[in-house]
N, C-alpha and C positions, 0 to 999 in steps of 0.2 A: 975519752973528751971529743976526740975528731969525729967518731961516730954519731955522738949525740949532736954535734953542730950540723953535720951534713943532714942527719934527718929532721932537725928543725927548719932548714933549709929548703927542703922539698915542700913544694906545694900540696895542699890536701886535693886529694881527689874529690871530683863533684859526684853526688851520690843521685841515682835517677831511679826513681820509683816505678817499673813498668806495670802498671795496673789493667785488670781486666774484671769487668762485671759479667757475671753469667747466670743463667737459670734456665734449667731443662733443657740444655743443648752440649751433652757430653762429647759427641761424636765431633761436632763443630769445634767446641774449645779445644779438643787435642789438635785439630789441624792449625788453629793459632799458635797453640803453645809449641808445636813442632816447628813453626815459621821463627817464633822467639829464638828456639834454641839455635837456629841456624843463621841469625842476623849478626850482621857486624857489630861490635862494640866499639864506639867511639874511643880514642885515645884519653887516657887520664880520667876515667869513669869508672864509678863502682856502681854495680846494677843490683837492684833489689827487686825480685818479682812478687807482685801481690795479686792473689785472685779472691775476689768477692763473691760469693755464691749467696744469690738473693732468694732464699727459699727457708722453708719452715725448719728444716734441719738438714744436715750435711749429707750430701750424697756424692761427693766428689773425690773421697779420699784416695781410690785406685789411681784416679787419674792426675791428681798431684803427686801421688808418689811416684809415676812413670815420669812425670816431667822433672821431678827432682833428679831421678837418675839421668836424664837427658842434659842437665845444666850442672853437675856436681860440685862446681866451684862458686856457684850464684846461691845466694839465700832466696827461699822461696816461702812466702808466707800466705796461709790460706784461712779465710775468715768467712763467718756464716753472718748476713744480715737477713733476720728473719721479719722485718718489717717489708712487706711486698710494696714494691714501687722503685722505677730506676733512679730517680732522685736520693731516696734513701741510701741506695747501694752506692751511687757514685759519692754521697757525703761519708759513707763508711770508707770509702777508699781514700778520700781527701784527708779523713781524721788520722786514718792509719799512717799515711805519708806523713804527715804533721807530726804525730807523734814520734816517728822515726828518724825525725831531724833530716829528712833528705831535702835535696835542693829542687828538684824537678819532679813532676809527676806527669805521666803518659796514660792516654786511653787508647784502646782499640776493641772493638766489639767482638763479642764471643762467635759470630758469624764471619770473621774476616780471617785473612792470613796477609802477613806483612811482607814486603820485598826484603832482601838481606840488607840493604843500606837505608832501610826505612828509618830506624833511630839517627844514624848519622846525618842523614838530611835534615831531620827535623831539628836537632841540636846547632847544625850549622846554621840553618836559618834563624833560630832563636838568637845564636851568640852574633850574628851578624848584624843585627838591628836591636839587641838588647830587648827582646820582646817578653811581655808578661804572658800572652797566650800565642800561640802558632798551631796551624793546622794544615792539613793537606787532602788530596782527593781520595776518596775510597770509590773504586770502579767495580763494576759487575764482573764477577769471575764468570767465565764460559757456561753456558748452560748444557746440560746434558744432551747428546744428539737424538736421543729416544724420547725427548720430551714431546708432548702434544703440539699440534700447529697453533692452538690457541695460546699455549703457554710460550712458545717461540716467540709469538708476536708480540706478546706483552714484555718479554725479556728485551726483545729488539728495541720498543719504544722506550723502556726505561733506560738502556745503555744509552740510546741516543740522547735521551734528555740530561742523563748524567754526564756524559761527555761534553755536552753543549754548555753546562753549568761550570764544567771545570774549564773548559775555553774561556768564558768570560771571566772567572777568577783569576787565569793567567794573566788576561788582558788588563785587569785592573792593578795586578802586580807589576806588569811592564810600566803603567802609568803611574806607579807609586802611588796607588790607592788601596793597596793590600789592606789597610786598616779599615776599610769599609765592607771587608767580606765578612759575612755572619759565619762563625765557626761552629762547626759540630765536633762532637766528641769521638766521632766513629775512627778519627786519626788525628790525634790533639795531644799537644805538650803545653803544660803550664808552669810556671814559675811559683813555688810555695812561697817565696817570700813576699809576693803579691797577695796572697790569701791570709799568710800571717798578718801583713800590715793591714788589710782592709776587713778582714773577717767574712769576706764573700764566700756563699755557698749556694748550691744547688736548691731550689726551691721545694721543700718537702711538700708544701701545699697541693702540688701537682698529683699527689697520690699516685694513682694507676695509669695516669696519663704520661704522655711524651713530651717533648719540646723543652725538655729542662735544660739542654745545653745552649740552646738559641736563647733561653731567657737569661742564663749566666752570661753569654756573651754580652746582651745588652746591658746588663746591670755592670758587668766589667766597664764597658765603654763609659757608663755614667760615672763611676768611681777614677777614671782616667787612665785605664789599662793600655798600653801600648800593644796592638795585636797585629799579627801577619799571617800569610799563607804562602806555602811553598809547592810548586808543581812535582818536586822531585822525590818527595816521601810517599810512595805508593803502597796503598792497602787495597785488597780485594775483597769484595762481599759475595759470599755464595748466597743467591737468593733461592730459598726454599720455594718449591712448587706452589705452595699454599699463598704465597705472595705473589705468584705470578697469574693474577686474576684481576678483573677490572673492578670486582666488588671489593677486593681487598684494598685498592686504592682510593676508591670511594669512601671506604670507612675510616682510612686513615688521615686524609683530609677533612674529613667530617668531624673527627674527634679532635684534631689538633685545632681546627677553627672554633669549636665549642669551647675548648679550654682557653684560647686566646681571647673571645669574646668575654666570657665569664671574668676573666682578670682585667679586662678594660672597663667592664661595668662596676667591678668591685672599686676601682680607682677612681673613675669619673662616669657615673651611669648617665647622667643628662646628655653629655657630650657624645658619648658613645652611641646612644639611642639616636640622636640626631644623625651621626654619620652611617648608620647600618643602612639606610635607603640606599645611598651612593655606594657602598661596599656591595651591596647586592648587584645593583645595576652594572657596576664594572664586572662582574663576574659572569653575569649575563651576557654581555657582550664579547668578552672572552671565550665564554662557551660556544656562542655561535662561530666566531672565528676559527675555534679549535674543530668544531663539527665540519667546517667546509673545506679545513684543511686534512682532514682524517685520510682520505684516499691517497694523499701523496706523501705521507711521513712515516711509513712503515711501523705503525703502532703508537709512534710518540704522541701524536695528537689525539688518539683514543684514550690514552692514560691520561692526558690533559683534561680531555671531556669528563672523565670519571672522576678525577680529583677535584674539578670544577664544580661538579654537580654536588659533590660530598662536602666542599666548602661552603656552599650556600646553604646546603641543609644543616651544617654545623653551626653558621651564623645563627639560623633562625632557633636551633635547638638551646643554643648558648642564651639567648635571649629570654628563654623561658628557664634559665638556671640548670640545664641538662649539662653535666660534664662528661669526662671520658673515663673509661676503665680499660685504653687500648693495651697497655701492658699486662693485663690480667692473663691473656693467652699468649704464648708464646708460639712461634713457627719454626720448622726445622727439627734436628734431631741431636 
């Protein structure tokens, strides 16, 4: 009788589903899973790992089995989402987490690794302000020293741009404006009660395009979500050499802009078309300023030049109904 009363008085541990979506990156995935195995587990928390392979068939049995041996006391769930598209895969993770009756869901990308206190810090920020969604920075992992000069230039510019964005987000947080930061799922935690209550999901209409995380964040704001950001939960992204080109950043922003303009046209065609000339003019002005600054910014302005040109191209393509298949081809290994 005494034991039963003691057990009844003990609070239930919160269950966190640590989710990863992956496609054609077994080596990178193993690096992420190794960092999961080494991370600190918050007090009074039960963990469940969830790996979603976005592929026509399962290919990661050996990788998953090795990870299970690294975390013998934690459950590991492996699912295949055969519909290609990052939104489909993220929604599969969300549905699995909801079906498992977990309390919280996290995402980190398969080309990342997380710091040992990543989960502790994400949870601490979520609890501090009772947030529905919270995210944190993803920094560029160091580039291989034998990379070409062009790749090192692009990496330096990308790293500089990322750290500048991180600094701006930190300032917003210090000014109590963290709820205005657009959250990406590269390092992210969400309260599953919010998704149960609202029915919010990632937008499957994006197909092979990206941008599903920013779109979800905007929709979450419309539904009254409390969102935040912490600089203390750090993840590092390994940038494959295929992405360390100006052409890649041109294509990425081209595709993102095409997707966004198509969505706006579907919602309000007339207003969107009226605003297109102003949007292009603003980007042309930015393009000029980035071009002037290029010799002084160690690659950052050059990346912005490529991205700005891609954005202008994407707006024009989107106006003619061309969408994106950015996710069809993966980079890295």
